[in-house]
SEPAZA-539772 format. One record per residue (C-alpha): chain; x, y, z; residue in three letters. Coordinates in steps of 0.001 Angstrom, whole numbers. Layout:
N
<pt><ch>A</ch><u>X</u><v>Y</v><w>Z</w><aa>ala</aa></pt>
...
REM end
This chain:
163
<pt><ch>A</ch><u>8835</u><v>107564</v><w>-3723</w><aa>met</aa></pt>
<pt><ch>A</ch><u>11115</u><v>110741</v><w>-3663</w><aa>ala</aa></pt>
<pt><ch>A</ch><u>13615</u><v>111196</v><w>-972</w><aa>val</aa></pt>
<pt><ch>A</ch><u>13621</u><v>114491</v><w>735</w><aa>gln</aa></pt>
<pt><ch>A</ch><u>16869</u><v>115745</v><w>2027</w><aa>arg</aa></pt>
<pt><ch>A</ch><u>17676</u><v>118739</v><w>4183</w><aa>leu</aa></pt>
<pt><ch>A</ch><u>20972</u><v>120736</v><w>3490</w><aa>val</aa></pt>
<pt><ch>A</ch><u>22143</u><v>122515</v><w>6622</w><aa>leu</aa></pt>
<pt><ch>A</ch><u>24918</u><v>124349</v><w>4614</w><aa>asp</aa></pt>
<pt><ch>A</ch><u>22295</u><v>127072</v><w>4077</w><aa>ala</aa></pt>
<pt><ch>A</ch><u>22580</u><v>128271</v><w>7656</w><aa>phe</aa></pt>
<pt><ch>A</ch><u>25502</u><v>130490</v><w>8199</w><aa>ala</aa></pt>
<pt><ch>A</ch><u>27611</u><v>130675</v><w>11501</w><aa>asp</aa></pt>
<pt><ch>A</ch><u>27213</u><v>133534</v><w>13576</w><aa>asp</aa></pt>
<pt><ch>A</ch><u>29039</u><v>136476</v><w>11955</w><aa>asp</aa></pt>
<pt><ch>A</ch><u>30799</u><v>138930</v><w>14167</w><aa>tyr</aa></pt>
<pt><ch>A</ch><u>33976</u><v>140676</v><w>14695</w><aa>glu</aa></pt>
<pt><ch>A</ch><u>36204</u><v>140133</v><w>17770</w><aa>leu</aa></pt>
<pt><ch>A</ch><u>38640</u><v>142522</v><w>19144</w><aa>ile</aa></pt>
<pt><ch>A</ch><u>40992</u><v>141640</v><w>21872</w><aa>ala</aa></pt>
<pt><ch>A</ch><u>41948</u><v>144438</v><w>24400</w><aa>ile</aa></pt>
<pt><ch>A</ch><u>44938</u><v>144510</v><w>26608</w><aa>his</aa></pt>
<pt><ch>A</ch><u>44130</u><v>146858</v><w>29509</w><aa>cys</aa></pt>
<pt><ch>A</ch><u>44813</u><v>146959</v><w>33198</w><aa>ser</aa></pt>
<pt><ch>A</ch><u>41632</u><v>149017</v><w>34112</w><aa>leu</aa></pt>
<pt><ch>A</ch><u>38532</u><v>147609</v><w>35748</w><aa>ala</aa></pt>
<pt><ch>A</ch><u>35762</u><v>146562</v><w>33575</w><aa>ser</aa></pt>
<pt><ch>A</ch><u>33417</u><v>149681</v><w>34525</w><aa>tyr</aa></pt>
<pt><ch>A</ch><u>36101</u><v>151967</v><w>33727</w><aa>arg</aa></pt>
<pt><ch>A</ch><u>36895</u><v>150533</v><w>30430</w><aa>leu</aa></pt>
<pt><ch>A</ch><u>33390</u><v>150551</v><w>29584</w><aa>ala</aa></pt>
<pt><ch>A</ch><u>33261</u><v>154282</v><w>30498</w><aa>phe</aa></pt>
<pt><ch>A</ch><u>36199</u><v>155059</v><w>28214</w><aa>leu</aa></pt>
<pt><ch>A</ch><u>34739</u><v>153149</v><w>25268</w><aa>leu</aa></pt>
<pt><ch>A</ch><u>31556</u><v>154839</v><w>25706</w><aa>asn</aa></pt>
<pt><ch>A</ch><u>33177</u><v>158233</v><w>25753</w><aa>lys</aa></pt>
<pt><ch>A</ch><u>35550</u><v>157867</v><w>22748</w><aa>asn</aa></pt>
<pt><ch>A</ch><u>33565</u><v>155583</v><w>20654</w><aa>leu</aa></pt>
<pt><ch>A</ch><u>30180</u><v>157111</v><w>21262</w><aa>lys</aa></pt>
<pt><ch>A</ch><u>28550</u><v>153842</v><w>22630</w><aa>leu</aa></pt>
<pt><ch>A</ch><u>26274</u><v>153313</v><w>25297</w><aa>lys</aa></pt>
<pt><ch>A</ch><u>27771</u><v>150189</v><w>26998</w><aa>leu</aa></pt>
<pt><ch>A</ch><u>25620</u><v>149193</v><w>30119</w><aa>phe</aa></pt>
<pt><ch>A</ch><u>26394</u><v>146342</v><w>32490</w><aa>arg</aa></pt>
<pt><ch>A</ch><u>23895</u><v>143465</v><w>32079</w><aa>lys</aa></pt>
<pt><ch>A</ch><u>22137</u><v>142193</v><w>35315</w><aa>lys</aa></pt>
<pt><ch>A</ch><u>23355</u><v>138637</v><w>34585</w><aa>glu</aa></pt>
<pt><ch>A</ch><u>27140</u><v>137988</v><w>34040</w><aa>asp</aa></pt>
<pt><ch>A</ch><u>28494</u><v>135168</v><w>32041</w><aa>ile</aa></pt>
<pt><ch>A</ch><u>28548</u><v>132223</v><w>34535</w><aa>ile</aa></pt>
<pt><ch>A</ch><u>30696</u><v>129085</v><w>34354</w><aa>phe</aa></pt>
<pt><ch>A</ch><u>30425</u><v>126322</v><w>37035</w><aa>arg</aa></pt>
<pt><ch>A</ch><u>33492</u><v>124638</v><w>38092</w><aa>tyr</aa></pt>
<pt><ch>A</ch><u>33878</u><v>121867</v><w>40723</w><aa>asp</aa></pt>
<pt><ch>A</ch><u>34740</u><v>124199</v><w>43704</w><aa>asp</aa></pt>
<pt><ch>A</ch><u>33621</u><v>127582</v><w>42707</w><aa>phe</aa></pt>
<pt><ch>A</ch><u>31479</u><v>129664</v><w>40139</w><aa>ile</aa></pt>
<pt><ch>A</ch><u>33167</u><v>132036</v><w>37830</w><aa>ala</aa></pt>
<pt><ch>A</ch><u>31400</u><v>135344</v><w>36866</w><aa>asn</aa></pt>
<pt><ch>A</ch><u>32741</u><v>137266</v><w>33744</w><aa>phe</aa></pt>
<pt><ch>A</ch><u>31360</u><v>140844</v><w>33397</w><aa>pro</aa></pt>
<pt><ch>A</ch><u>29319</u><v>141524</v><w>30382</w><aa>leu</aa></pt>
<pt><ch>A</ch><u>28466</u><v>144951</v><w>28925</w><aa>tyr</aa></pt>
<pt><ch>A</ch><u>26161</u><v>145522</v><w>26119</w><aa>arg</aa></pt>
<pt><ch>A</ch><u>24874</u><v>147999</v><w>23628</w><aa>tyr</aa></pt>
<pt><ch>A</ch><u>22339</u><v>147455</v><w>20896</w><aa>asp</aa></pt>
<pt><ch>A</ch><u>22761</u><v>150224</v><w>18175</w><aa>asp</aa></pt>
<pt><ch>A</ch><u>19424</u><v>150013</v><w>16532</w><aa>gln</aa></pt>
<pt><ch>A</ch><u>20455</u><v>152624</v><w>13822</w><aa>phe</aa></pt>
<pt><ch>A</ch><u>23470</u><v>150846</v><w>12373</w><aa>gln</aa></pt>
<pt><ch>A</ch><u>22094</u><v>147248</v><w>13343</w><aa>tyr</aa></pt>
<pt><ch>A</ch><u>25086</u><v>146536</v><w>15402</w><aa>asn</aa></pt>
<pt><ch>A</ch><u>25307</u><v>144939</v><w>18829</w><aa>thr</aa></pt>
<pt><ch>A</ch><u>28435</u><v>145533</v><w>20986</w><aa>tyr</aa></pt>
<pt><ch>A</ch><u>29462</u><v>143195</v><w>23848</w><aa>ser</aa></pt>
<pt><ch>A</ch><u>32375</u><v>143951</v><w>26065</w><aa>leu</aa></pt>
<pt><ch>A</ch><u>33442</u><v>140853</v><w>27935</w><aa>leu</aa></pt>
<pt><ch>A</ch><u>35956</u><v>140186</v><w>30748</w><aa>gly</aa></pt>
<pt><ch>A</ch><u>38357</u><v>137293</v><w>30029</w><aa>asn</aa></pt>
<pt><ch>A</ch><u>39815</u><v>136826</v><w>33470</w><aa>lys</aa></pt>
<pt><ch>A</ch><u>38206</u><v>135599</v><w>36683</w><aa>phe</aa></pt>
<pt><ch>A</ch><u>40419</u><v>135327</v><w>39689</w><aa>gln</aa></pt>
<pt><ch>A</ch><u>39262</u><v>134075</v><w>43076</w><aa>thr</aa></pt>
<pt><ch>A</ch><u>40578</u><v>132903</v><w>46391</w><aa>gln</aa></pt>
<pt><ch>A</ch><u>40009</u><v>129449</v><w>47646</w><aa>ile</aa></pt>
<pt><ch>A</ch><u>40545</u><v>128550</v><w>51289</w><aa>glu</aa></pt>
<pt><ch>A</ch><u>41530</u><v>125132</v><w>52400</w><aa>ser</aa></pt>
<pt><ch>A</ch><u>41957</u><v>124095</v><w>56092</w><aa>lys</aa></pt>
<pt><ch>A</ch><u>44675</u><v>121835</v><w>57064</w><aa>thr</aa></pt>
<pt><ch>A</ch><u>45371</u><v>120341</v><w>60411</w><aa>asp</aa></pt>
<pt><ch>A</ch><u>48771</u><v>120774</v><w>62109</w><aa>ile</aa></pt>
<pt><ch>A</ch><u>49794</u><v>117318</v><w>63634</w><aa>ser</aa></pt>
<pt><ch>A</ch><u>51680</u><v>119155</v><w>66506</w><aa>asp</aa></pt>
<pt><ch>A</ch><u>48712</u><v>120870</v><w>68238</w><aa>gly</aa></pt>
<pt><ch>A</ch><u>45286</u><v>122123</v><w>68500</w><aa>leu</aa></pt>
<pt><ch>A</ch><u>45363</u><v>124809</v><w>65685</w><aa>phe</aa></pt>
<pt><ch>A</ch><u>44263</u><v>124497</v><w>62238</w><aa>thr</aa></pt>
<pt><ch>A</ch><u>45903</u><v>126778</v><w>59509</w><aa>thr</aa></pt>
<pt><ch>A</ch><u>43902</u><v>128220</v><w>56514</w><aa>ile</aa></pt>
<pt><ch>A</ch><u>45888</u><v>128027</v><w>53399</w><aa>glu</aa></pt>
<pt><ch>A</ch><u>44808</u><v>130510</v><w>50729</w><aa>asn</aa></pt>
<pt><ch>A</ch><u>45387</u><v>129664</v><w>47047</w><aa>thr</aa></pt>
<pt><ch>A</ch><u>44395</u><v>131922</v><w>44090</w><aa>phe</aa></pt>
<pt><ch>A</ch><u>42869</u><v>130413</v><w>41058</w><aa>thr</aa></pt>
<pt><ch>A</ch><u>42461</u><v>132199</v><w>37782</w><aa>thr</aa></pt>
<pt><ch>A</ch><u>40026</u><v>131024</v><w>35062</w><aa>lys</aa></pt>
<pt><ch>A</ch><u>39693</u><v>132365</v><w>31560</w><aa>tyr</aa></pt>
<pt><ch>A</ch><u>36787</u><v>132920</v><w>29138</w><aa>leu</aa></pt>
<pt><ch>A</ch><u>39035</u><v>132148</v><w>26197</w><aa>ile</aa></pt>
<pt><ch>A</ch><u>41955</u><v>130000</v><w>27669</w><aa>pro</aa></pt>
<pt><ch>A</ch><u>43810</u><v>130061</v><w>24482</w><aa>glu</aa></pt>
<pt><ch>A</ch><u>44297</u><v>133859</v><w>24899</w><aa>leu</aa></pt>
<pt><ch>A</ch><u>45324</u><v>134223</v><w>28586</w><aa>lys</aa></pt>
<pt><ch>A</ch><u>47134</u><v>137363</v><w>27984</w><aa>asn</aa></pt>
<pt><ch>A</ch><u>43841</u><v>139237</v><w>26863</w><aa>val</aa></pt>
<pt><ch>A</ch><u>41954</u><v>141225</v><w>29495</w><aa>asp</aa></pt>
<pt><ch>A</ch><u>38892</u><v>141964</v><w>27483</w><aa>tyr</aa></pt>
<pt><ch>A</ch><u>37085</u><v>141176</v><w>24329</w><aa>phe</aa></pt>
<pt><ch>A</ch><u>34729</u><v>143473</v><w>22315</w><aa>leu</aa></pt>
<pt><ch>A</ch><u>32497</u><v>141371</v><w>20163</w><aa>lys</aa></pt>
<pt><ch>A</ch><u>30728</u><v>143285</v><w>17454</w><aa>ile</aa></pt>
<pt><ch>A</ch><u>27668</u><v>141430</v><w>15845</w><aa>glu</aa></pt>
<pt><ch>A</ch><u>26457</u><v>143089</v><w>12708</w><aa>thr</aa></pt>
<pt><ch>A</ch><u>23514</u><v>142401</v><w>10335</w><aa>glu</aa></pt>
<pt><ch>A</ch><u>25076</u><v>144539</v><w>7413</w><aa>thr</aa></pt>
<pt><ch>A</ch><u>27960</u><v>143502</v><w>5316</w><aa>ser</aa></pt>
<pt><ch>A</ch><u>29463</u><v>146784</v><w>5125</w><aa>asn</aa></pt>
<pt><ch>A</ch><u>30805</u><v>147095</v><w>8726</w><aa>phe</aa></pt>
<pt><ch>A</ch><u>34531</u><v>147636</v><w>8914</w><aa>ser</aa></pt>
<pt><ch>A</ch><u>36258</u><v>147235</v><w>12296</w><aa>ser</aa></pt>
<pt><ch>A</ch><u>39535</u><v>149174</v><w>11190</w><aa>lys</aa></pt>
<pt><ch>A</ch><u>38158</u><v>152497</v><w>12224</w><aa>ser</aa></pt>
<pt><ch>A</ch><u>36886</u><v>151223</v><w>15484</w><aa>leu</aa></pt>
<pt><ch>A</ch><u>40099</u><v>149592</v><w>16125</w><aa>leu</aa></pt>
<pt><ch>A</ch><u>42017</u><v>152823</v><w>15333</w><aa>ala</aa></pt>
<pt><ch>A</ch><u>39703</u><v>154641</v><w>17851</w><aa>asp</aa></pt>
<pt><ch>A</ch><u>40167</u><v>152093</v><w>20530</w><aa>ile</aa></pt>
<pt><ch>A</ch><u>43960</u><v>152183</v><w>20150</w><aa>leu</aa></pt>
<pt><ch>A</ch><u>43751</u><v>156240</v><w>20528</w><aa>ser</aa></pt>
<pt><ch>A</ch><u>42574</u><v>155683</v><w>24167</w><aa>ile</aa></pt>
<pt><ch>A</ch><u>45752</u><v>156160</v><w>26309</w><aa>ser</aa></pt>
<pt><ch>A</ch><u>44784</u><v>153640</v><w>29041</w><aa>gln</aa></pt>
<pt><ch>A</ch><u>44578</u><v>150849</v><w>26532</w><aa>ile</aa></pt>
<pt><ch>A</ch><u>47861</u><v>149018</v><w>26140</w><aa>ile</aa></pt>
<pt><ch>A</ch><u>47064</u><v>147400</v><w>22575</w><aa>thr</aa></pt>
<pt><ch>A</ch><u>44035</u><v>145913</v><w>20850</w><aa>ala</aa></pt>
<pt><ch>A</ch><u>43871</u><v>143716</v><w>17760</w><aa>tyr</aa></pt>
<pt><ch>A</ch><u>41285</u><v>141834</v><w>15909</w><aa>pro</aa></pt>
<pt><ch>A</ch><u>41000</u><v>138022</v><w>16603</w><aa>val</aa></pt>
<pt><ch>A</ch><u>39926</u><v>135365</v><w>14054</w><aa>glu</aa></pt>
<pt><ch>A</ch><u>37131</u><v>133617</v><w>16125</w><aa>tyr</aa></pt>
<pt><ch>A</ch><u>36940</u><v>130707</v><w>13867</w><aa>ala</aa></pt>
<pt><ch>A</ch><u>40316</u><v>129492</v><w>14920</w><aa>thr</aa></pt>
<pt><ch>A</ch><u>39539</u><v>129418</v><w>18723</w><aa>leu</aa></pt>
<pt><ch>A</ch><u>38943</u><v>126069</v><w>20277</w><aa>lys</aa></pt>
<pt><ch>A</ch><u>36563</u><v>127654</v><w>22960</w><aa>ser</aa></pt>
<pt><ch>A</ch><u>34559</u><v>129898</v><w>20682</w><aa>lys</aa></pt>
<pt><ch>A</ch><u>31324</u><v>128394</v><w>22051</w><aa>asn</aa></pt>
<pt><ch>A</ch><u>32135</u><v>130382</v><w>25321</w><aa>asn</aa></pt>
<pt><ch>A</ch><u>31383</u><v>133610</v><w>23175</w><aa>leu</aa></pt>
<pt><ch>A</ch><u>27841</u><v>132489</v><w>22751</w><aa>ile</aa></pt>
<pt><ch>A</ch><u>25931</u><v>133694</v><w>25811</w><aa>phe</aa></pt>
<pt><ch>A</ch><u>22198</u><v>134157</v><w>24774</w><aa>glu</aa></pt>
REM end
């Protein structure tokens, strides 16, 4: 009897380009500037990228554009989520309680804590080059810097899978 074997090496990993963006603007403002300068049509998705932690839920903004003519999908992702956590403590001297506020920051990609946003470009063609796109991004005066990131080396690259 013949033994049948399936080879899983035939399936390729997701191929995409990942650009890290350092910028102090709000996500909607950055999406507007990218739309204006790169001729994109990024729009805010109704559902953000959501991660549940023990004491709170982190929402990372997600903007998306499907370019049907070039067969590219652009996704703008926020990397930082900051929230305020209140904890009540009793003072032993009296009747009053004090509320202590602490701020907690969570990251979509914890290895790259200095990055504010990621631009993920999924392409179906092999002739896509992010060099001209990166040059156009760097020409925007409000963006501090932008550079490509090798996503295969990231420990938390599964956080970039959101569909």
